[in-house]
C-alpha angles and dihedrals in degrees: 000000000000090000093051089050094050092047091049093052092044093060095042098256123131111243090231091059101042125083127221126256093279091080121115102190127326136174112253131195107171132095118296149158115232113217143145122281117263123263114235112243092241097047114133121255113275094035107128138176127201144146133254140179133232095208112127095010115128113255124243129213122241093206093105095048125113131217115263108254117244118235094028110170109251122221109203144020087309085102092070090041091052088054088057092052125080114252091229090065091073113085136198086221091071106115129188135199127190117210133195112251123185108225097019125212112263114252091223093054090049088049090058089055093049090053096048094044089054090048095053102077098204134153109208141191114215120195123225114282088007130119143206109223128199123188136186123164109303096358133082121184124191139188115193133184106220111186109009143013108275141178123228142154135241087241091065095041092047094049093047090048090053089056091054090048089055095041101043121356093057088060093052096261138110116244145193135199118203121197103207097183112093123303090042120207140168128211136169149108133290133171108279112267093025123122122260122253118240119214095168109149104162119172 
């Protein structure tokens, strides 16, 4: 509890309005400071975090996306992260799309990102049309808020990235999950140095 309070004050969010690390994604309308996720103290050299913005990026359609399958075998510590998250946070309105990438991000590099995101232990506020970016060698991961400012946790991000790894990256492709229930978000993997996709479709 003390850690949560200190973290909340550090990013400019009142303790009364900020949830604990069990959150998935929730709308947020308080004061905040948008910044990159922390880097774990034992992260490998070359692991970096940053922020990016979706403004002026061409928008993509979600029409070709498929529903994320239930019961997908998970590959990393996301099993423990999943146990910390409430079951109701997982929605049948989460869709995914795999995309050809030449060259594709290496699954091993994306796995390093998943492990370090899960090890971070951050609660984060992400501004509308803004992204958290994680990079290691050939792989770039992203989590973007599409239509509103939201709160999330690195437990949730890491678990969902693990899903994209299993669905797409393990087969030599880039991939994205889009959560279409409010607050909408997108996350996934691309080749390091590539531009981010933009599935924003705000009414």
